[in-house]
C-alpha positions, -999 to 999 in steps of 0.1 A, spaced: -1 0 0 28 22 7 42 17 -26 13 23 -47 2 53 -27 -30 39 -15 -23 42 25 -39 73 40 -39 88 77 -4 75 86 28 86 78 48 71 49 84 71 42 103 69 12 122 38 23 105 4 14 118 -16 43 108 -9 80 135 -2 104 146 -31 128 133 -29 163 160 -49 182 134 -61 209 110 -78 184 143 -93 168 150 -107 200 115 -118 210 115 -140 175 148 -157 183 147 -195 191 169 -218 208 199 -235 184 191 -266 165 197 -296 179 220 -317 155 207 -354 155 234 -378 155 233 -411 128 261 -429 138 266 -459 166 263 -449 199 240 -429 222 221 -414 192 220 -443 168 185 -454 160 174 -485 173 179 -519 154 152 -541 172 113 -534 187 121 -521 226 158 -515 221 153 -480 226 119 -464 242 109 -427 247 90 -417 272 73 -382 284 47 -372 308 28 -342 302 5 -323 321 -15 -312 347 -35 -304 318 -59 -272 318 -93 -295 317 -94 -330 335 -110 -358 316 -145 -373 325 -121 -401 342 -105 -375 361 -71 -376 341 -52 -344 342 -20 -362 329 -7 -382 300 22 -406 297 33 -409 259 57 -438 250 71 -443 216 94 -470 205 120 -461 185 122 -489 161 86 -491 149 78 -458 165 46 -467 174 31 -449 198 12 -455 232 -4 -433 251 -18 -438 288 -38 -415 307 -30 -410 343 -50 -390 374 -14 -381 395 22 -375 382 27 -403 409 12 -430 389 35 -429 358 66 -449 373 38 -478 384 18 -475 348 55 -474 330 61 -506 348 28 -523 343 35 -512 302 70 -528 300 59 -559 316 30 -562 294 53 -554 262 79 -578 272 53 -605 275 37 -600 242 71 -592 223 94 -618 240 117 -590 238 134 -568 269 135 -529 267 173 -518 264 173 -481 275 142 -455 283 150 -420 272 131 -398 293 128 -359 302 155 -348 327 128 -338 350 104 -365 351 106 -405 359 136 -396 381 135 -415 414 152 -439 435 126 -464 432 127 -464 390 165 -468 391 167 -497 416 139 -514 392 159 -508 363 190 -519 379 173 -555 386 161 -555 349 194 -548 335 175 -515 317 195 -485 312 180 -448 317 193 -421 299 178 -387 305 179 -358 280 197 -319 281 174 -298 306 149 -279 291 154 -289 256 126 -307 242 138 -313 208 161 -339 223 130 -360 230 112 -351 199 99 -381 189 75 -384 219 71 -346 219 58 -346 182 34 -376 189 19 -358 222 10 -328 200 -4 -348 169 -25 -370 195 -38 -338 213 -46 -316 182 -62 -348 171 -85 -352 202 -90 -315 200 -104 -316 166 -126 -345 167 -143 -329 203 -146 -297 181 -162 -311 151 -182 -335 177 -195 -304 196 -183 -323 228 -180 -302 263 -142 -296 271 -136 -323 294 -141 -349 270 
């Protein structure tokens, strides 16, 4: 509009580009991208089911479900990218539910979980550490406050929540559903 002279009521400068606003630039800056490693070692892709399992706990959510769940534990198998999502009433229920999930998966597949990769804040307890040692399962933590390190499961969580929200809106259901 400024180029064509159709803008009225506002001052128009002769330059085509507006001046840079330092506050705007700083606000739009993001964290540096986290490079993905493809070689063998801690960054390699799994070569079998349950070799690497990504786990993330989300919540408390603003709205409780009709079954009084405020949290969700999301699990993704690195090899198959198969997702599981387990609703939880309390954050304290996450370790018992993860333990039950692992026992069920090992019974179904006959394979043991090799490594759990979790956020550095969640599922960090002496009880879980002791249990994993007895089973010979490793537990790796991501870098604190960098969600891209656990991107597999973060992406799954956002996808599932967006789909559930869309279906609820389409059907005209109340927010607690």
